[in-house]
DRENSE-643301 format. One record per atom (N, C-alpha, C): residue number from 1; residue in one letter; atom name; z negated, x, y negated. Coordinates in pm, 1 decimal. Layout:
BEGIN
<pt><seq>NUM</seq><type>A</type><atom>CA</atom><z>Z</z><x>X</x><y>Y</y></pt>
...
This chain:
BEGIN
<pt><seq>1</seq><type>M</type><atom>N</atom><z>-2856.2</z><x>-359.1</x><y>284.8</y></pt>
<pt><seq>1</seq><type>M</type><atom>CA</atom><z>-2732.4</z><x>-430.6</x><y>296.4</y></pt>
<pt><seq>1</seq><type>M</type><atom>C</atom><z>-2761.2</z><x>-578.8</x><y>273.7</y></pt>
<pt><seq>2</seq><type>I</type><atom>N</atom><z>-2676.2</z><x>-644.0</x><y>200.6</y></pt>
<pt><seq>2</seq><type>I</type><atom>CA</atom><z>-2694.6</z><x>-784.7</x><y>169.7</y></pt>
<pt><seq>2</seq><type>I</type><atom>C</atom><z>-2634.7</z><x>-868.6</x><y>281.8</y></pt>
<pt><seq>3</seq><type>R</type><atom>N</atom><z>-2714.5</z><x>-960.7</x><y>331.6</y></pt>
<pt><seq>3</seq><type>R</type><atom>CA</atom><z>-2666.3</z><x>-1053.6</x><y>433.7</y></pt>
<pt><seq>3</seq><type>R</type><atom>C</atom><z>-2600.4</z><x>-1171.2</x><y>365.1</y></pt>
<pt><seq>4</seq><type>R</type><atom>N</atom><z>-2491.0</z><x>-1215.8</x><y>419.1</y></pt>
<pt><seq>4</seq><type>R</type><atom>CA</atom><z>-2426.0</z><x>-1333.4</x><y>365.0</y></pt>
<pt><seq>4</seq><type>R</type><atom>C</atom><z>-2390.5</z><x>-1426.1</x><y>479.5</y></pt>
<pt><seq>5</seq><type>P</type><atom>N</atom><z>-2374.7</z><x>-1553.8</x><y>450.1</y></pt>
<pt><seq>5</seq><type>P</type><atom>CA</atom><z>-2343.8</z><x>-1648.0</x><y>557.8</y></pt>
<pt><seq>5</seq><type>P</type><atom>C</atom><z>-2203.4</z><x>-1624.7</x><y>612.9</y></pt>
<pt><seq>6</seq><type>L</type><atom>N</atom><z>-2182.3</z><x>-1664.0</x><y>737.0</y></pt>
<pt><seq>6</seq><type>L</type><atom>CA</atom><z>-2052.3</z><x>-1649.0</x><y>801.4</y></pt>
<pt><seq>6</seq><type>L</type><atom>C</atom><z>-1948.5</z><x>-1734.9</x><y>731.2</y></pt>
<pt><seq>7</seq><type>T</type><atom>N</atom><z>-1825.4</z><x>-1684.3</x><y>726.8</y></pt>
<pt><seq>7</seq><type>T</type><atom>CA</atom><z>-1715.8</z><x>-1758.2</x><y>665.8</y></pt>
<pt><seq>7</seq><type>T</type><atom>C</atom><z>-1638.5</z><x>-1829.0</x><y>775.4</y></pt>
<pt><seq>8</seq><type>E</type><atom>N</atom><z>-1619.5</z><x>-1956.8</x><y>758.7</y></pt>
<pt><seq>8</seq><type>E</type><atom>CA</atom><z>-1546.1</z><x>-2034.6</x><y>858.0</y></pt>
<pt><seq>8</seq><type>E</type><atom>C</atom><z>-1397.5</z><x>-2031.2</x><y>823.6</y></pt>
<pt><seq>9</seq><type>I</type><atom>N</atom><z>-1316.7</z><x>-1996.1</x><y>919.9</y></pt>
<pt><seq>9</seq><type>I</type><atom>CA</atom><z>-1171.4</z><x>-1991.9</x><y>900.8</y></pt>
<pt><seq>9</seq><type>I</type><atom>C</atom><z>-1110.5</z><x>-2101.4</x><y>985.9</y></pt>
<pt><seq>10</seq><type>T</type><atom>N</atom><z>-1033.2</z><x>-2188.1</x><y>922.7</y></pt>
<pt><seq>10</seq><type>T</type><atom>CA</atom><z>-969.7</z><x>-2297.8</x><y>995.9</y></pt>
<pt><seq>10</seq><type>T</type><atom>C</atom><z>-820.0</z><x>-2273.3</x><y>1003.0</y></pt>
<pt><seq>11</seq><type>L</type><atom>N</atom><z>-763.3</z><x>-2301.3</x><y>1117.3</y></pt>
<pt><seq>11</seq><type>L</type><atom>CA</atom><z>-620.4</z><x>-2285.1</x><y>1138.7</y></pt>
<pt><seq>11</seq><type>L</type><atom>C</atom><z>-553.4</z><x>-2419.9</x><y>1116.8</y></pt>
<pt><seq>12</seq><type>K</type><atom>N</atom><z>-459.5</z><x>-2421.5</x><y>1023.6</y></pt>
<pt><seq>12</seq><type>K</type><atom>CA</atom><z>-388.7</z><x>-2545.6</x><y>992.1</y></pt>
<pt><seq>12</seq><type>K</type><atom>C</atom><z>-253.8</z><x>-2545.4</x><y>1063.7</y></pt>
<pt><seq>13</seq><type>L</type><atom>N</atom><z>-198.5</z><x>-2661.6</x><y>1083.6</y></pt>
<pt><seq>13</seq><type>L</type><atom>CA</atom><z>-69.9</z><x>-2674.4</x><y>1149.7</y></pt>
<pt><seq>13</seq><type>L</type><atom>C</atom><z>40.2</z><x>-2605.8</x><y>1069.0</y></pt>
<pt><seq>14</seq><type>D</type><atom>N</atom><z>32.5</z><x>-2614.3</x><y>936.2</y></pt>
<pt><seq>14</seq><type>D</type><atom>CA</atom><z>131.8</z><x>-2548.8</x><y>850.9</y></pt>
<pt><seq>14</seq><type>D</type><atom>C</atom><z>128.5</z><x>-2397.2</x><y>869.3</y></pt>
<pt><seq>15</seq><type>D</type><atom>N</atom><z>7.7</z><x>-2342.3</x><y>881.8</y></pt>
<pt><seq>15</seq><type>D</type><atom>CA</atom><z>-5.6</z><x>-2198.4</x><y>902.6</y></pt>
<pt><seq>15</seq><type>D</type><atom>C</atom><z>57.7</z><x>-2156.4</x><y>1035.0</y></pt>
<pt><seq>16</seq><type>L</type><atom>N</atom><z>35.6</z><x>-2236.3</x><y>1137.1</y></pt>
<pt><seq>16</seq><type>L</type><atom>CA</atom><z>90.9</z><x>-2205.5</x><y>1268.6</y></pt>
<pt><seq>16</seq><type>L</type><atom>C</atom><z>243.1</z><x>-2212.1</x><y>1267.4</y></pt>
<pt><seq>17</seq><type>Q</type><atom>N</atom><z>298.6</z><x>-2311.1</x><y>1199.8</y></pt>
<pt><seq>17</seq><type>Q</type><atom>CA</atom><z>444.3</z><x>-2322.7</x><y>1190.8</y></pt>
<pt><seq>17</seq><type>Q</type><atom>C</atom><z>503.2</z><x>-2207.3</x><y>1110.3</y></pt>
<pt><seq>18</seq><type>E</type><atom>N</atom><z>435.7</z><x>-2168.6</x><y>1004.3</y></pt>
<pt><seq>18</seq><type>E</type><atom>CA</atom><z>483.0</z><x>-2055.9</x><y>924.0</y></pt>
<pt><seq>18</seq><type>E</type><atom>C</atom><z>481.4</z><x>-1927.1</x><y>1006.5</y></pt>
<pt><seq>19</seq><type>Y</type><atom>N</atom><z>375.7</z><x>-1908.7</x><y>1085.6</y></pt>
<pt><seq>19</seq><type>Y</type><atom>CA</atom><z>364.3</z><x>-1790.8</x><y>1171.1</y></pt>
<pt><seq>19</seq><type>Y</type><atom>C</atom><z>477.0</z><x>-1787.2</x><y>1275.3</y></pt>
<pt><seq>20</seq><type>E</type><atom>N</atom><z>504.5</z><x>-1899.7</x><y>1336.9</y></pt>
<pt><seq>20</seq><type>E</type><atom>CA</atom><z>609.8</z><x>-1905.8</x><y>1438.0</y></pt>
<pt><seq>20</seq><type>E</type><atom>C</atom><z>746.7</z><x>-1875.9</x><y>1377.1</y></pt>
<pt><seq>21</seq><type>S</type><atom>N</atom><z>774.3</z><x>-1927.9</x><y>1257.6</y></pt>
<pt><seq>21</seq><type>S</type><atom>CA</atom><z>902.9</z><x>-1899.1</x><y>1192.7</y></pt>
<pt><seq>21</seq><type>S</type><atom>C</atom><z>911.6</z><x>-1751.6</x><y>1154.8</y></pt>
<pt><seq>22</seq><type>F</type><atom>N</atom><z>800.8</z><x>-1694.5</x><y>1112.8</y></pt>
<pt><seq>22</seq><type>F</type><atom>CA</atom><z>798.3</z><x>-1551.2</x><y>1080.5</y></pt>
<pt><seq>22</seq><type>F</type><atom>C</atom><z>827.6</z><x>-1468.1</x><y>1205.2</y></pt>
<pt><seq>23</seq><type>R</type><atom>N</atom><z>766.2</z><x>-1504.4</x><y>1317.7</y></pt>
<pt><seq>23</seq><type>R</type><atom>CA</atom><z>788.9</z><x>-1432.0</x><y>1443.5</y></pt>
<pt><seq>23</seq><type>R</type><atom>C</atom><z>935.2</z><x>-1441.1</x><y>1486.6</y></pt>
<pt><seq>24</seq><type>R</type><atom>N</atom><z>996.3</z><x>-1559.1</x><y>1471.3</y></pt>
<pt><seq>24</seq><type>R</type><atom>CA</atom><z>1137.2</z><x>-1574.8</x><y>1507.6</y></pt>
<pt><seq>24</seq><type>R</type><atom>C</atom><z>1225.3</z><x>-1487.7</x><y>1418.9</y></pt>
<pt><seq>25</seq><type>D</type><atom>N</atom><z>1196.0</z><x>-1484.5</x><y>1288.9</y></pt>
<pt><seq>25</seq><type>D</type><atom>CA</atom><z>1273.7</z><x>-1401.2</x><y>1196.5</y></pt>
<pt><seq>25</seq><type>D</type><atom>C</atom><z>1260.7</z><x>-1253.7</x><y>1232.2</y></pt>
<pt><seq>26</seq><type>Q</type><atom>N</atom><z>1138.9</z><x>-1210.9</x><y>1265.0</y></pt>
<pt><seq>26</seq><type>Q</type><atom>CA</atom><z>1117.6</z><x>-1071.5</x><y>1302.5</y></pt>
<pt><seq>26</seq><type>Q</type><atom>C</atom><z>1192.9</z><x>-1037.0</x><y>1430.5</y></pt>
<pt><seq>27</seq><type>A</type><atom>N</atom><z>1194.7</z><x>-1127.0</x><y>1526.0</y></pt>
<pt><seq>27</seq><type>A</type><atom>CA</atom><z>1266.3</z><x>-1102.7</x><y>1651.6</y></pt>
<pt><seq>27</seq><type>A</type><atom>C</atom><z>1416.1</z><x>-1092.8</x><y>1626.1</y></pt>
<pt><seq>28</seq><type>N</type><atom>N</atom><z>1468.0</z><x>-1179.5</x><y>1539.6</y></pt>
<pt><seq>28</seq><type>N</type><atom>CA</atom><z>1610.4</z><x>-1173.8</x><y>1506.7</y></pt>
<pt><seq>28</seq><type>N</type><atom>C</atom><z>1644.9</z><x>-1044.4</x><y>1434.7</y></pt>
<pt><seq>29</seq><type>N</type><atom>N</atom><z>1561.2</z><x>-1003.1</x><y>1341.7</y></pt>
<pt><seq>29</seq><type>N</type><atom>CA</atom><z>1586.5</z><x>-879.9</x><y>1267.2</y></pt>
<pt><seq>29</seq><type>N</type><atom>C</atom><z>1579.1</z><x>-757.8</x><y>1357.9</y></pt>
<pt><seq>30</seq><type>S</type><atom>N</atom><z>1486.0</z><x>-757.8</x><y>1452.3</y></pt>
<pt><seq>30</seq><type>S</type><atom>CA</atom><z>1474.6</z><x>-642.3</x><y>1541.1</y></pt>
<pt><seq>30</seq><type>S</type><atom>C</atom><z>1593.7</z><x>-635.1</x><y>1636.3</y></pt>
<pt><seq>31</seq><type>S</type><atom>N</atom><z>1646.1</z><x>-749.5</x><y>1679.5</y></pt>
<pt><seq>31</seq><type>S</type><atom>CA</atom><z>1761.7</z><x>-746.8</x><y>1769.0</y></pt>
<pt><seq>31</seq><type>S</type><atom>C</atom><z>1885.9</z><x>-697.7</x><y>1694.4</y></pt>
<pt><seq>32</seq><type>I</type><atom>N</atom><z>1899.7</z><x>-735.4</x><y>1568.4</y></pt>
<pt><seq>32</seq><type>I</type><atom>CA</atom><z>2011.6</z><x>-687.2</x><y>1487.1</y></pt>
<pt><seq>32</seq><type>I</type><atom>C</atom><z>1998.9</z><x>-537.5</x><y>1463.1</y></pt>
<pt><seq>33</seq><type>A</type><atom>N</atom><z>1877.6</z><x>-491.8</x><y>1434.7</y></pt>
<pt><seq>33</seq><type>A</type><atom>CA</atom><z>1855.2</z><x>-350.2</x><y>1410.1</y></pt>
<pt><seq>33</seq><type>A</type><atom>C</atom><z>1880.8</z><x>-268.4</x><y>1536.0</y></pt>
<pt><seq>34</seq><type>S</type><atom>N</atom><z>1842.1</z><x>-321.1</x><y>1652.8</y></pt>
<pt><seq>34</seq><type>S</type><atom>CA</atom><z>1864.5</z><x>-246.1</x><y>1776.4</y></pt>
<pt><seq>34</seq><type>S</type><atom>C</atom><z>2013.6</z><x>-238.2</x><y>1808.8</y></pt>
<pt><seq>35</seq><type>E</type><atom>N</atom><z>2090.1</z><x>-343.2</x><y>1774.2</y></pt>
<pt><seq>35</seq><type>E</type><atom>CA</atom><z>2234.1</z><x>-338.2</x><y>1796.3</y></pt>
<pt><seq>35</seq><type>E</type><atom>C</atom><z>2298.2</z><x>-232.5</x><y>1707.4</y></pt>
<pt><seq>36</seq><type>M</type><atom>N</atom><z>2250.3</z><x>-219.4</x><y>1585.7</y></pt>
<pt><seq>36</seq><type>M</type><atom>CA</atom><z>2305.0</z><x>-120.5</x><y>1493.6</y></pt>
<pt><seq>36</seq><type>M</type><atom>C</atom><z>2268.2</z><x>20.0</x><y>1539.2</y></pt>
<pt><seq>37</seq><type>Q</type><atom>N</atom><z>2148.2</z><x>38.0</x><y>1596.8</y></pt>
<pt><seq>37</seq><type>Q</type><atom>CA</atom><z>2104.3</z><x>169.9</x><y>1639.5</y></pt>
<pt><seq>37</seq><type>Q</type><atom>C</atom><z>2175.4</z><x>214.9</x><y>1766.5</y></pt>
<pt><seq>38</seq><type>E</type><atom>N</atom><z>2227.9</z><x>123.2</x><y>1844.8</y></pt>
<pt><seq>38</seq><type>E</type><atom>CA</atom><z>2297.9</z><x>161.3</x><y>1967.3</y></pt>
<pt><seq>38</seq><type>E</type><atom>C</atom><z>2423.7</z><x>240.4</x><y>1936.4</y></pt>
<pt><seq>39</seq><type>D</type><atom>N</atom><z>2483.5</z><x>217.9</x><y>1819.8</y></pt>
<pt><seq>39</seq><type>D</type><atom>CA</atom><z>2604.9</z><x>288.8</x><y>1782.6</y></pt>
<pt><seq>39</seq><type>D</type><atom>C</atom><z>2577.4</z><x>432.8</x><y>1740.2</y></pt>
<pt><seq>40</seq><type>T</type><atom>N</atom><z>2459.1</z><x>460.7</x><y>1687.7</y></pt>
<pt><seq>40</seq><type>T</type><atom>CA</atom><z>2428.1</z><x>595.6</x><y>1639.6</y></pt>
<pt><seq>40</seq><type>T</type><atom>C</atom><z>2371.4</z><x>678.6</x><y>1754.5</y></pt>
<pt><seq>41</seq><type>P</type><atom>N</atom><z>2410.8</z><x>806.3</x><y>1764.5</y></pt>
<pt><seq>41</seq><type>P</type><atom>CA</atom><z>2357.6</z><x>890.0</x><y>1871.6</y></pt>
<pt><seq>41</seq><type>P</type><atom>C</atom><z>2211.1</z><x>924.0</x><y>1846.8</y></pt>
<pt><seq>42</seq><type>K</type><atom>N</atom><z>2133.4</z><x>930.2</x><y>1953.5</y></pt>
<pt><seq>42</seq><type>K</type><atom>CA</atom><z>1991.2</z><x>961.4</x><y>1942.8</y></pt>
<pt><seq>42</seq><type>K</type><atom>C</atom><z>1970.1</z><x>1108.6</x><y>1976.9</y></pt>
<pt><seq>43</seq><type>P</type><atom>N</atom><z>1882.2</z><x>1177.0</x><y>1903.4</y></pt>
<pt><seq>43</seq><type>P</type><atom>CA</atom><z>1856.2</z><x>1317.2</x><y>1934.0</y></pt>
<pt><seq>43</seq><type>P</type><atom>C</atom><z>1780.5</z><x>1329.9</x><y>2066.1</y></pt>
<pt><seq>44</seq><type>L</type><atom>N</atom><z>1809.1</z><x>1436.0</x><y>2138.1</y></pt>
<pt><seq>44</seq><type>L</type><atom>CA</atom><z>1740.6</z><x>1459.4</x><y>2264.0</y></pt>
<pt><seq>44</seq><type>L</type><atom>C</atom><z>1599.9</z><x>1509.9</x><y>2235.8</y></pt>
<pt><seq>45</seq><type>G</type><atom>N</atom><z>1505.6</z><x>1472.6</x><y>2317.6</y></pt>
<pt><seq>45</seq><type>G</type><atom>CA</atom><z>1370.0</z><x>1520.4</x><y>2302.4</y></pt>
<pt><seq>45</seq><type>G</type><atom>C</atom><z>1284.9</z><x>1432.4</x><y>2212.8</y></pt>
<pt><seq>46</seq><type>G</type><atom>N</atom><z>1337.1</z><x>1324.0</x><y>2162.7</y></pt>
<pt><seq>46</seq><type>G</type><atom>CA</atom><z>1256.6</z><x>1232.7</x><y>2082.5</y></pt>
<pt><seq>46</seq><type>G</type><atom>C</atom><z>1226.0</z><x>1287.6</x><y>1945.2</y></pt>
<pt><seq>47</seq><type>C</type><atom>N</atom><z>1101.0</z><x>1284.4</x><y>1908.2</y></pt>
<pt><seq>47</seq><type>C</type><atom>CA</atom><z>1056.4</z><x>1325.6</x><y>1774.6</y></pt>
<pt><seq>47</seq><type>C</type><atom>C</atom><z>1038.5</z><x>1477.1</x><y>1771.9</y></pt>
<pt><seq>48</seq><type>T</type><atom>N</atom><z>1112.7</z><x>1544.1</x><y>1685.4</y></pt>
<pt><seq>48</seq><type>T</type><atom>CA</atom><z>1104.4</z><x>1689.9</x><y>1677.7</y></pt>
<pt><seq>48</seq><type>T</type><atom>C</atom><z>1051.5</z><x>1729.9</x><y>1541.8</y></pt>
<pt><seq>49</seq><type>K</type><atom>N</atom><z>920.8</z><x>1726.8</x><y>1528.0</y></pt>
<pt><seq>49</seq><type>K</type><atom>CA</atom><z>856.4</z><x>1769.8</x><y>1404.8</y></pt>
<pt><seq>49</seq><type>K</type><atom>C</atom><z>790.1</z><x>1904.0</x><y>1430.0</y></pt>
<pt><seq>50</seq><type>T</type><atom>N</atom><z>803.5</z><x>1990.5</x><y>1333.6</y></pt>
<pt><seq>50</seq><type>T</type><atom>CA</atom><z>740.1</z><x>2119.8</x><y>1348.4</y></pt>
<pt><seq>50</seq><type>T</type><atom>C</atom><z>593.2</z><x>2108.2</x><y>1312.9</y></pt>
<pt><seq>51</seq><type>T</type><atom>N</atom><z>517.8</z><x>2207.0</x><y>1355.0</y></pt>
<pt><seq>51</seq><type>T</type><atom>CA</atom><z>375.3</z><x>2208.0</x><y>1325.4</y></pt>
<pt><seq>51</seq><type>T</type><atom>C</atom><z>352.0</z><x>2213.6</x><y>1175.7</y></pt>
<pt><seq>52</seq><type>E</type><atom>N</atom><z>436.6</z><x>2287.1</x><y>1104.7</y></pt>
<pt><seq>52</seq><type>E</type><atom>CA</atom><z>422.3</z><x>2297.8</x><y>959.7</y></pt>
<pt><seq>52</seq><type>E</type><atom>C</atom><z>443.8</z><x>2162.1</x><y>891.6</y></pt>
<pt><seq>53</seq><type>E</type><atom>N</atom><z>543.1</z><x>2085.0</x><y>936.5</y></pt>
<pt><seq>53</seq><type>E</type><atom>CA</atom><z>567.2</z><x>1952.7</x><y>879.5</y></pt>
<pt><seq>53</seq><type>E</type><atom>C</atom><z>448.2</z><x>1860.6</x><y>902.6</y></pt>
<pt><seq>54</seq><type>I</type><atom>N</atom><z>390.9</z><x>1867.1</x><y>1020.6</y></pt>
<pt><seq>54</seq><type>I</type><atom>CA</atom><z>274.7</z><x>1784.0</x><y>1051.3</y></pt>
<pt><seq>54</seq><type>I</type><atom>C</atom><z>156.4</z><x>1823.7</x><y>965.0</y></pt>
<pt><seq>55</seq><type>H</type><atom>N</atom><z>131.8</z><x>1953.6</x><y>949.5</y></pt>
<pt><seq>55</seq><type>H</type><atom>CA</atom><z>21.5</z><x>2000.6</x><y>866.4</y></pt>
<pt><seq>55</seq><type>H</type><atom>C</atom><z>40.2</z><x>1958.5</x><y>721.3</y></pt>
<pt><seq>56</seq><type>N</type><atom>N</atom><z>162.9</z><x>1966.6</x><y>669.9</y></pt>
<pt><seq>56</seq><type>N</type><atom>CA</atom><z>189.1</z><x>1924.0</x><y>532.4</y></pt>
<pt><seq>56</seq><type>N</type><atom>C</atom><z>164.3</z><x>1774.8</x><y>516.1</y></pt>
<pt><seq>57</seq><type>R</type><atom>N</atom><z>202.0</z><x>1696.2</x><y>616.2</y></pt>
<pt><seq>57</seq><type>R</type><atom>CA</atom><z>186.9</z><x>1551.4</x><y>606.6</y></pt>
<pt><seq>57</seq><type>R</type><atom>C</atom><z>40.5</z><x>1510.3</x><y>603.2</y></pt>
<pt><seq>58</seq><type>I</type><atom>N</atom><z>-43.2</z><x>1576.1</x><y>683.9</y></pt>
<pt><seq>58</seq><type>I</type><atom>CA</atom><z>-183.8</z><x>1537.2</x><y>688.7</y></pt>
<pt><seq>58</seq><type>I</type><atom>C</atom><z>-269.7</z><x>1616.3</x><y>591.2</y></pt>
<pt><seq>59</seq><type>G</type><atom>N</atom><z>-210.5</z><x>1712.3</x><y>520.3</y></pt>
<pt><seq>59</seq><type>G</type><atom>CA</atom><z>-285.1</z><x>1787.3</x><y>419.7</y></pt>
<pt><seq>59</seq><type>G</type><atom>C</atom><z>-369.2</z><x>1899.4</x><y>477.8</y></pt>
<pt><seq>60</seq><type>Y</type><atom>N</atom><z>-332.0</z><x>1951.1</x><y>592.3</y></pt>
<pt><seq>60</seq><type>Y</type><atom>CA</atom><z>-406.7</z><x>2058.5</x><y>656.0</y></pt>
<pt><seq>60</seq><type>Y</type><atom>C</atom><z>-349.3</z><x>2191.9</x><y>611.0</y></pt>
<pt><seq>61</seq><type>A</type><atom>N</atom><z>-434.4</z><x>2277.8</x><y>556.8</y></pt>
<pt><seq>61</seq><type>A</type><atom>CA</atom><z>-390.8</z><x>2409.8</x><y>513.4</y></pt>
<pt><seq>61</seq><type>A</type><atom>C</atom><z>-476.4</z><x>2514.5</x><y>585.4</y></pt>
<pt><seq>62</seq><type>P</type><atom>N</atom><z>-428.6</z><x>2564.7</x><y>699.1</y></pt>
<pt><seq>62</seq><type>P</type><atom>CA</atom><z>-508.8</z><x>2662.8</x><y>773.0</y></pt>
<pt><seq>62</seq><type>P</type><atom>C</atom><z>-519.9</z><x>2793.4</x><y>695.6</y></pt>
<pt><seq>63</seq><type>K</type><atom>N</atom><z>-637.4</z><x>2852.4</x><y>704.4</y></pt>
<pt><seq>63</seq><type>K</type><atom>CA</atom><z>-658.0</z><x>2980.4</x><y>636.4</y></pt>
<pt><seq>63</seq><type>K</type><atom>C</atom><z>-602.2</z><x>3090.7</x><y>724.6</y></pt>
<pt><seq>64</seq><type>K</type><atom>N</atom><z>-526.4</z><x>3178.1</x><y>662.3</y></pt>
<pt><seq>64</seq><type>K</type><atom>CA</atom><z>-464.2</z><x>3286.9</x><y>737.2</y></pt>
<pt><seq>64</seq><type>K</type><atom>C</atom><z>-568.7</z><x>3392.0</x><y>771.2</y></pt>
<pt><seq>65</seq><type>K</type><atom>N</atom><z>-564.3</z><x>3439.4</x><y>894.0</y></pt>
<pt><seq>65</seq><type>K</type><atom>CA</atom><z>-658.0</z><x>3541.9</x><y>939.1</y></pt>
<pt><seq>65</seq><type>K</type><atom>C</atom><z>-603.0</z><x>3678.0</x><y>898.3</y></pt>
<pt><seq>66</seq><type>P</type><atom>N</atom><z>-689.1</z><x>3769.6</x><y>861.3</y></pt>
<pt><seq>66</seq><type>P</type><atom>CA</atom><z>-641.4</z><x>3903.3</x><y>827.2</y></pt>
<pt><seq>66</seq><type>P</type><atom>C</atom><z>-582.4</z><x>3969.4</x><y>950.1</y></pt>
<pt><seq>67</seq><type>S</type><atom>N</atom><z>-469.6</z><x>4036.5</x><y>930.2</y></pt>
<pt><seq>67</seq><type>S</type><atom>CA</atom><z>-399.3</z><x>4095.3</x><y>1044.0</y></pt>
<pt><seq>67</seq><type>S</type><atom>C</atom><z>-439.4</z><x>4240.8</x><y>1069.2</y></pt>
<pt><seq>68</seq><type>G</type><atom>N</atom><z>-510.3</z><x>4301.1</x><y>977.1</y></pt>
<pt><seq>68</seq><type>G</type><atom>CA</atom><z>-549.4</z><x>4441.6</x><y>991.0</y></pt>
<pt><seq>68</seq><type>G</type><atom>C</atom><z>-674.4</z><x>4455.9</x><y>1075.6</y></pt>
<pt><seq>69</seq><type>P</type><atom>N</atom><z>-714.3</z><x>4579.6</x><y>1097.8</y></pt>
<pt><seq>69</seq><type>P</type><atom>CA</atom><z>-836.4</z><x>4604.0</x><y>1176.8</y></pt>
<pt><seq>69</seq><type>P</type><atom>C</atom><z>-960.0</z><x>4557.3</x><y>1099.4</y></pt>
<pt><seq>70</seq><type>I</type><atom>N</atom><z>-1061.7</z><x>4516.3</x><y>1173.5</y></pt>
<pt><seq>70</seq><type>I</type><atom>CA</atom><z>-1185.4</z><x>4467.3</x><y>1114.0</y></pt>
<pt><seq>70</seq><type>I</type><atom>C</atom><z>-1277.7</z><x>4586.1</x><y>1088.1</y></pt>
<pt><seq>71</seq><type>T</type><atom>N</atom><z>-1325.2</z><x>4596.4</x><y>964.7</y></pt>
<pt><seq>71</seq><type>T</type><atom>CA</atom><z>-1418.7</z><x>4704.6</x><y>930.2</y></pt>
<pt><seq>71</seq><type>T</type><atom>C</atom><z>-1555.6</z><x>4644.7</x><y>901.9</y></pt>
<pt><seq>72</seq><type>I</type><atom>N</atom><z>-1657.0</z><x>4711.9</x><y>953.8</y></pt>
<pt><seq>72</seq><type>I</type><atom>CA</atom><z>-1793.0</z><x>4659.4</x><y>937.5</y></pt>
<pt><seq>72</seq><type>I</type><atom>C</atom><z>-1867.1</z><x>4738.7</x><y>834.5</y></pt>
């Protein structure tokens, strides 16, 4: 592995102000979104994903076991 010198990161006042304005915008957007979501009914039980949907999402394909009797 190649060793390299440490990189110095400096925080500028402009960066801090930009970050604070971004945080304020995100807070405003989330409050607007939560107000809009209050009008829509929420499903009971939270997230209802089936096992098959989860397996498809993560790419899991279980191998089916033979259902007949085992012969040796």
